[in-house]
PLY file of the C-alpha trace (Angstrom):
ply
format ascii 1.0
element vertex 265
property float x
property float y
property float z
element edge 264
property int vertex1
property int vertex2
end_header
-114.35 244.69 -67.10
-115.43 244.59 -70.88
-112.33 243.92 -73.22
-111.16 247.11 -75.41
-110.29 246.17 -78.99
-108.70 249.15 -81.22
-108.77 248.29 -85.07
-106.39 249.29 -87.65
-106.85 248.33 -91.40
-105.92 249.70 -94.49
-109.48 248.46 -95.81
-111.11 251.86 -96.31
-114.83 252.29 -95.75
-116.57 251.66 -99.21
-116.41 247.88 -98.78
-118.06 245.38 -96.27
-114.47 244.26 -95.13
-114.32 246.42 -91.70
-117.84 245.35 -90.68
-117.02 241.61 -91.33
-114.18 241.95 -89.32
-116.19 243.43 -86.34
-118.93 241.26 -86.91
-116.56 238.15 -86.72
-115.11 239.24 -83.28
-118.86 239.99 -81.77
-120.29 236.90 -83.00
-117.67 235.15 -80.77
-117.32 237.84 -78.15
-120.13 240.11 -77.95
-118.84 241.78 -74.88
-116.22 243.08 -76.63
-116.21 247.19 -77.17
-114.81 247.86 -80.65
-112.85 251.22 -81.62
-111.87 252.02 -85.13
-108.84 253.98 -84.81
-108.42 254.53 -88.77
-109.08 252.53 -91.94
-107.41 254.78 -94.40
-103.58 253.47 -94.01
-102.31 253.43 -97.28
-102.75 250.09 -98.88
-100.08 247.72 -98.72
-97.73 249.77 -96.63
-97.91 248.17 -93.40
-95.09 250.48 -91.68
-97.30 253.53 -92.22
-99.92 251.67 -89.41
-97.26 252.20 -86.72
-97.51 256.18 -85.94
-101.39 255.76 -85.36
-100.72 252.53 -83.25
-98.05 254.56 -81.10
-100.66 257.18 -80.73
-103.53 255.14 -79.51
-101.57 252.87 -77.34
-100.80 255.93 -75.00
-104.52 256.83 -74.47
-105.78 253.24 -74.02
-106.79 251.52 -70.88
-104.91 248.46 -69.62
-105.49 245.54 -70.97
-106.63 246.81 -74.53
-106.33 244.56 -77.81
-104.89 245.96 -80.48
-106.02 244.44 -84.16
-103.88 245.77 -86.97
-104.57 244.27 -90.38
-102.44 245.76 -93.02
-101.32 242.88 -94.69
-99.88 242.40 -98.53
-98.63 239.14 -97.69
-102.16 237.93 -97.29
-102.25 233.82 -98.07
-98.55 233.71 -98.11
-96.52 232.09 -95.72
-95.89 234.61 -93.75
-96.83 234.36 -89.94
-99.69 235.49 -87.79
-98.74 236.97 -84.39
-100.17 237.75 -80.86
-97.82 240.27 -79.01
-97.92 240.74 -75.51
-96.92 243.27 -73.22
-97.61 244.57 -69.83
-101.20 243.15 -70.37
-101.56 244.93 -73.44
-102.15 242.73 -76.47
-101.47 243.04 -80.31
-102.73 240.68 -82.89
-101.13 241.50 -86.59
-99.33 239.75 -89.15
-95.38 239.33 -89.18
-94.83 242.02 -91.94
-91.76 244.10 -90.60
-94.50 246.22 -88.24
-93.99 244.08 -85.24
-90.39 244.21 -85.42
-90.42 248.11 -85.58
-93.26 248.05 -82.84
-90.84 246.15 -80.63
-88.44 249.06 -80.82
-91.58 251.43 -79.16
-93.06 249.22 -76.57
-90.74 247.51 -74.31
-90.88 243.95 -72.80
-93.05 242.78 -76.06
-93.09 239.11 -76.82
-94.70 237.83 -79.82
-96.46 234.18 -80.41
-96.78 232.61 -83.53
-100.44 231.75 -83.95
-99.38 228.53 -85.95
-102.71 226.45 -85.21
-105.71 228.76 -86.19
-108.06 225.71 -85.47
-107.37 225.92 -81.88
-109.17 229.22 -81.70
-111.64 228.77 -84.43
-109.96 230.58 -86.98
-108.89 229.38 -90.63
-106.27 230.68 -93.13
-107.84 231.51 -96.23
-106.21 232.86 -99.37
-107.80 236.61 -99.32
-109.48 237.97 -96.10
-107.44 236.63 -92.99
-108.30 239.73 -91.22
-112.01 238.35 -91.07
-110.99 234.51 -91.20
-107.73 234.23 -88.57
-107.41 237.55 -87.08
-110.71 238.17 -85.96
-110.94 235.04 -83.80
-107.53 235.21 -82.20
-109.04 238.64 -81.04
-112.23 236.91 -79.72
-110.43 234.45 -77.87
-108.03 237.10 -76.43
-111.18 238.69 -75.24
-112.63 235.29 -73.69
-109.61 235.28 -71.49
-107.27 232.97 -73.57
-103.60 233.83 -72.89
-101.48 234.73 -75.95
-98.99 231.72 -74.79
-101.54 229.29 -75.02
-102.29 229.85 -78.60
-98.69 229.28 -80.04
-94.97 229.02 -79.48
-92.73 232.36 -78.65
-91.03 233.96 -81.54
-87.37 235.64 -80.78
-87.41 239.16 -81.79
-84.50 238.43 -83.79
-86.42 236.05 -85.93
-89.19 238.80 -87.01
-89.28 240.28 -90.43
-87.38 243.50 -90.58
-88.25 245.28 -93.90
-89.80 248.34 -94.02
-90.81 248.13 -97.52
-89.83 251.26 -98.50
-86.43 252.55 -100.23
-84.74 255.74 -100.08
-84.38 255.77 -96.04
-80.89 257.63 -94.83
-79.77 259.81 -91.86
-81.00 262.82 -92.97
-84.25 261.81 -94.81
-87.76 261.64 -92.94
-90.66 259.49 -94.45
-93.83 260.94 -95.08
-96.37 258.62 -93.06
-99.69 260.32 -93.77
-101.82 263.10 -95.04
-104.46 263.99 -92.94
-107.98 264.95 -94.05
-106.94 268.93 -93.54
-103.74 268.31 -96.11
-101.18 268.25 -93.08
-98.18 266.24 -94.19
-96.96 263.86 -91.18
-93.44 263.17 -90.94
-91.61 260.01 -89.34
-90.03 261.73 -86.32
-91.27 262.22 -83.13
-90.07 264.72 -80.71
-90.10 264.88 -77.18
-88.35 268.10 -76.86
-88.65 270.13 -79.66
-85.74 270.88 -82.06
-84.40 274.31 -82.16
-84.41 274.44 -85.72
-85.86 272.20 -88.47
-84.70 272.78 -92.46
-87.09 271.23 -95.19
-87.22 272.44 -98.62
-90.30 272.30 -100.77
-90.03 273.85 -104.29
-86.42 275.38 -103.72
-88.03 277.54 -100.50
-86.95 276.69 -97.00
-90.38 276.03 -94.63
-90.31 278.12 -91.87
-90.12 276.08 -88.63
-92.88 277.79 -86.31
-94.68 276.84 -83.18
-98.21 277.33 -84.15
-100.21 277.53 -87.52
-100.97 281.04 -86.78
-97.18 281.69 -86.98
-97.48 282.13 -90.81
-100.17 284.10 -93.23
-103.25 282.53 -94.36
-102.34 280.34 -97.32
-98.64 279.85 -96.68
-96.86 276.73 -95.68
-94.81 275.90 -92.56
-93.31 273.40 -90.10
-94.08 272.66 -86.63
-94.07 269.48 -83.92
-97.63 269.03 -83.37
-99.80 268.19 -80.12
-99.11 264.59 -80.59
-94.99 265.11 -81.15
-94.77 264.60 -84.96
-93.22 266.89 -87.11
-95.84 268.12 -89.27
-95.64 270.21 -92.63
-98.78 272.49 -92.83
-100.32 274.93 -94.71
-102.67 277.24 -92.97
-106.14 276.93 -93.57
-105.19 275.26 -96.80
-103.62 272.01 -97.67
-99.98 271.52 -97.24
-100.02 268.21 -99.41
-101.50 269.93 -102.55
-99.00 272.85 -102.05
-96.00 270.72 -102.18
-96.92 267.57 -103.96
-95.91 265.54 -100.99
-97.56 262.17 -100.27
-97.05 259.07 -98.09
-94.73 256.83 -98.69
-92.08 259.46 -100.01
-88.95 260.50 -98.11
-87.68 264.16 -97.48
-84.34 265.84 -96.98
-84.38 267.45 -93.50
-81.72 268.38 -91.15
-82.50 269.18 -87.55
-80.72 270.74 -84.86
-81.25 270.66 -80.97
-84.11 268.97 -79.05
-84.81 265.02 -78.29
-86.71 262.74 -80.16
-86.77 259.51 -82.23
-87.17 258.42 -86.24
-90.37 256.39 -86.96
-87.64 253.47 -88.13
-83.92 252.84 -88.03
-82.37 253.41 -91.30
0 1
1 2
2 3
3 4
4 5
5 6
6 7
7 8
8 9
9 10
10 11
11 12
12 13
13 14
14 15
15 16
16 17
17 18
18 19
19 20
20 21
21 22
22 23
23 24
24 25
25 26
26 27
27 28
28 29
29 30
30 31
31 32
32 33
33 34
34 35
35 36
36 37
37 38
38 39
39 40
40 41
41 42
42 43
43 44
44 45
45 46
46 47
47 48
48 49
49 50
50 51
51 52
52 53
53 54
54 55
55 56
56 57
57 58
58 59
59 60
60 61
61 62
62 63
63 64
64 65
65 66
66 67
67 68
68 69
69 70
70 71
71 72
72 73
73 74
74 75
75 76
76 77
77 78
78 79
79 80
80 81
81 82
82 83
83 84
84 85
85 86
86 87
87 88
88 89
89 90
90 91
91 92
92 93
93 94
94 95
95 96
96 97
97 98
98 99
99 100
100 101
101 102
102 103
103 104
104 105
105 106
106 107
107 108
108 109
109 110
110 111
111 112
112 113
113 114
114 115
115 116
116 117
117 118
118 119
119 120
120 121
121 122
122 123
123 124
124 125
125 126
126 127
127 128
128 129
129 130
130 131
131 132
132 133
133 134
134 135
135 136
136 137
137 138
138 139
139 140
140 141
141 142
142 143
143 144
144 145
145 146
146 147
147 148
148 149
149 150
150 151
151 152
152 153
153 154
154 155
155 156
156 157
157 158
158 159
159 160
160 161
161 162
162 163
163 164
164 165
165 166
166 167
167 168
168 169
169 170
170 171
171 172
172 173
173 174
174 175
175 176
176 177
177 178
178 179
179 180
180 181
181 182
182 183
183 184
184 185
185 186
186 187
187 188
188 189
189 190
190 191
191 192
192 193
193 194
194 195
195 196
196 197
197 198
198 199
199 200
200 201
201 202
202 203
203 204
204 205
205 206
206 207
207 208
208 209
209 210
210 211
211 212
212 213
213 214
214 215
215 216
216 217
217 218
218 219
219 220
220 221
221 222
222 223
223 224
224 225
225 226
226 227
227 228
228 229
229 230
230 231
231 232
232 233
233 234
234 235
235 236
236 237
237 238
238 239
239 240
240 241
241 242
242 243
243 244
244 245
245 246
246 247
247 248
248 249
249 250
250 251
251 252
252 253
253 254
254 255
255 256
256 257
257 258
258 259
259 260
260 261
261 262
262 263
263 264
């Protein structure tokens, strides 16, 4: 079976970075099938790559390799890791994201890519997505096992920081504004809450079931089809209307339902 590789980054599409990483993988593993999930994660915010990774995990085939490069610590002593759980593999830096991913994926084990030369990688100063992580992905595509690539790291030794301040029991992180201007929040519901209260410009946003439950041009809150709490503006931009943006925290209260926050406070 041809290996599937998903790719998440904060590289954007303006420069050659995404293509360079893709070609660095394909030059070593031509049979790989590469899927770009998103390259619009806000720059230098690794934790904001977690929600799209969670979503793509749920629909990925067995044995998929997930490459996530949002790496403000590139060139520093931060560790490069390979993660493994039930045949699913992850390649990413130890920047807080692996610790929080560990809360969402059971039996996840991480290995330190301490000897890049063993799989054809190099620890360059500015572009380790191409020079270090891409060769690691290609090695996994060729069947090299994670435990052959480095020593196992205890989950307790993973970096825990989120890179955000302002978290609290009654505050939710804005993790994305999508192309429609919807504001996606760091709470995922398996059973929707009975009520949600978030205030914008002194006005309580109505909690509804679908976009059509509010008039055109007006905002509301719902649980979207992926389970995330979402602030929307019907046929408009909730972000422009409210001024909410990725990385900020919103005061929020919920009653009932079952769900979990993106990360522990």
